[in-house]
C-alpha positions in Angstrom: 0.0 -0.1 0.1 1.4 3.5 -0.9 2.2 5.7 2.1 -0.3 8.7 3.0 2.3 11.2 1.6 2.7 9.1 -1.7 -1.1 8.9 -1.9 -1.5 12.5 -1.3 1.1 13.1 -4.2 -0.7 10.9 -6.7 -4.1 12.4 -5.8 -2.7 16.0 -6.2 -1.0 14.8 -9.7 -4.3 13.4 -10.9 -6.2 16.7 -10.0 -3.6 18.8 -11.7 -3.8 16.6 -14.7 -7.6 16.8 -14.8 -7.4 20.6 -14.2 -5.0 21.1 -17.0 -6.6 18.9 -19.3 -9.9 20.6 -18.6 -8.2 24.1 -19.2 -7.1 23.0 -22.6 -10.3 21.2 -23.5 -12.2 24.5 -22.7 -9.8 27.3 -23.8 -7.9 25.9 -26.7 -9.7 24.6 -29.9 -7.8 22.5 -32.3 -10.4 23.2 -34.9 -8.7 26.8 -35.3 -5.1 25.4 -36.0 -5.8 24.1 -39.4 -4.6 24.7 -43.0 -5.3 28.5 -43.1 -2.7 29.3 -40.6 -2.4 32.3 -38.0 -3.5 35.7 -39.1 -6.7 37.3 -40.2 -8.5 35.1 -42.9 -11.8 37.1 -43.0 -10.8 40.8 -42.9 -14.3 42.3 -44.3 -17.3 43.2 -42.4 -20.4 41.6 -43.4 -22.1 43.5 -46.6 -25.8 44.7 -45.9 -27.7 46.6 -48.3 -31.0 47.9 -47.1 -33.7 48.2 -47.9 -34.5 45.4 -50.1 -37.1 45.6 -52.7 -38.1 42.0 -52.5 -41.7 41.4 -51.6 -42.7 38.9 -48.9 -43.3 35.3 -49.8 -44.8 32.2 -48.3 -42.2 29.5 -47.1 -42.9 26.1 -45.3 -46.0 27.4 -43.8 -44.4 30.7 -42.8 -44.3 34.2 -44.2 -40.8 35.5 -45.1 -40.3 39.4 -45.0 -36.9 40.3 -46.7 -35.3 43.1 -44.8 -31.8 43.7 -46.4 -29.6 42.0 -48.9 -26.7 40.3 -47.0 -23.2 38.8 -48.0 -20.7 37.6 -45.4 -17.5 36.0 -45.5 -16.3 34.7 -42.1 -14.6 32.0 -40.1 -16.8 29.5 -38.6 -16.5 29.8 -34.8 -19.2 27.2 -34.2 -22.0 25.4 -35.8 -25.0 24.0 -34.2 -27.7 21.7 -35.7 -31.4 22.0 -34.5 -34.3 19.7 -34.8 -36.8 19.9 -32.3 -37.5 23.7 -31.9 -40.1 25.6 -34.0 -37.4 27.2 -35.7 -35.9 24.1 -36.8 -38.6 23.8 -39.5 -36.9 26.6 -41.1 -33.4 26.8 -39.8 -31.8 23.5 -39.0 -28.2 25.1 -38.5 -27.1 28.1 -36.7 -23.4 29.2 -37.6 -21.5 31.4 -35.3 -19.2 33.5 -37.4 -16.3 35.8 -36.8 -14.6 38.4 -39.2 -11.5 40.6 -38.5 -9.5 39.7 -35.8 -12.1 37.2 -34.7 -10.9 35.1 -37.9 -7.4 35.0 -36.6 -6.7 31.5 -35.0 -4.0 33.2 -32.7 -6.6 35.0 -31.0 -9.4 32.3 -31.0 -7.0 30.0 -29.2 -7.9 32.2 -26.1 -11.5 32.2 -26.5 -13.9 29.2 -25.9 -17.1 29.4 -27.9 -20.1 27.4 -27.6 -23.7 27.4 -28.9 -27.0 26.4 -27.2 -30.6 27.4 -27.3 -30.1 29.6 -30.3 -27.5 31.4 -28.7 -23.6 31.7 -28.9 -21.6 32.1 -25.9 -17.8 33.0 -25.5 -15.5 33.0 -22.5 -12.0 33.9 -22.0 -9.3 33.7 -19.2 -7.8 36.9 -20.7 -8.9 39.2 -23.4 -6.5 38.9 -26.5 -8.5 41.9 -28.1 -10.9 44.3 -26.5 -14.3 43.1 -25.3 -16.3 45.2 -27.9 -14.2 43.9 -30.7 -15.1 40.5 -29.8 -18.8 41.3 -29.8 -18.8 43.5 -32.6 -16.7 41.1 -35.1 -18.7 37.9 -34.4 -22.4 36.9 -34.5 -24.6 33.8 -34.1 -26.6 33.5 -37.4 -29.8 31.4 -37.9 -29.4 30.0 -41.4 -32.8 29.5 -43.4 -31.7 27.4 -46.5 -33.7 28.1 -49.6 -33.8 24.5 -50.8 -32.2 21.2 -50.2 -29.1 21.7 -51.8 -28.4 24.8 -49.7 -29.3 23.0 -46.7 -26.7 20.1 -47.5 -23.9 22.6 -48.0 -24.8 24.3 -44.7 -25.0 21.2 -42.7 -21.4 20.1 -44.1 -19.9 23.3 -43.1 -17.2 22.5 -40.3 -16.0 24.6 -37.5 -12.8 26.5 -38.5 -13.5 26.8 -42.1 -13.9 30.1 -43.8 -17.2 30.4 -45.7 -19.2 32.8 -47.8 -22.9 33.0 -47.1 -25.1 35.1 -49.4 -28.8 35.8 -49.1 -31.0 38.2 -47.2 -31.8 39.3 -43.7 -35.4 38.2 -43.0 -38.0 38.5 -40.6 -40.5 35.3 -40.4 -44.0 35.4 -39.3 -46.8 32.8 -38.8 -50.6 33.2 -39.0 -51.0 32.4 -35.3 -48.9 35.4 -34.2 -45.5 33.7 -33.8 -42.5 35.7 -35.2 -38.9 35.5 -35.7 -37.0 38.9 -36.3 -33.6 39.4 -37.5 -31.1 41.7 -36.0 -29.7 44.3 -38.6 -26.8 45.5 -36.5 -23.4 43.7 -35.7 -22.9 45.8 -32.5 -26.0 44.4 -30.5 -25.7 41.4 -27.9 -28.2 39.2 -25.9 -31.8 38.4 -27.0 -32.8 39.5 -30.4 -29.1 40.0 -31.4 -28.9 37.1 -33.9 -29.4 37.6 -37.7 -32.0 35.6 -39.5 -30.4 34.7 -42.8 -32.3 33.4 -45.9 -29.5 31.7 -47.6 -29.2 31.6 -51.4 -25.7 30.0 -51.6 -22.8 29.0 -49.2 -19.3 28.2 -50.1 -16.2 27.2 -48.4 -13.2 29.5 -49.3 -10.1 27.4 -49.7 -6.8 28.3 -48.3 -4.9 30.8 -50.4 -7.9 32.4 -52.2 
């Protein structure tokens, strides 16, 4: 049998190992150390042209109201598939996207990102860039694919990739009064801050392009 000192040492070693392992599991993300390499890989802010001249239209039992034409090229900070909520009938995928320095893997290594309940959350033990830059250069976006082909492309998107999404910001209504409204600002946070995007096309940007 080990002595009490030896047992104490073993216990401490195990606890330290768990703590260190947990830290790197939570705060470092190997998905960001990929073929793109360090540095800003999606420098531009999303392009929003408002107002749009498109009329509202029916879609899967809902009414889609176009708000603005929208194009974003950004790094995928996270993607979450949904299947059981009301919104999943329209949007089976949420993408958390980052641009500017929120597309730089050397920055993202210090930020833990997760998604649940149609929200995106971030946490960091230290701020590699100012807080308002993290909030203004990233967003959780609800993706409404226009057809099965776009849906398949969205579901194939992987964390860490750089993607271009083209479509419209939209508000969604249902006859019983239910509604889903898109944010039209990149600077807001919390409830109502997510963009609702009707997606016409999505493509992955390959390294070097």
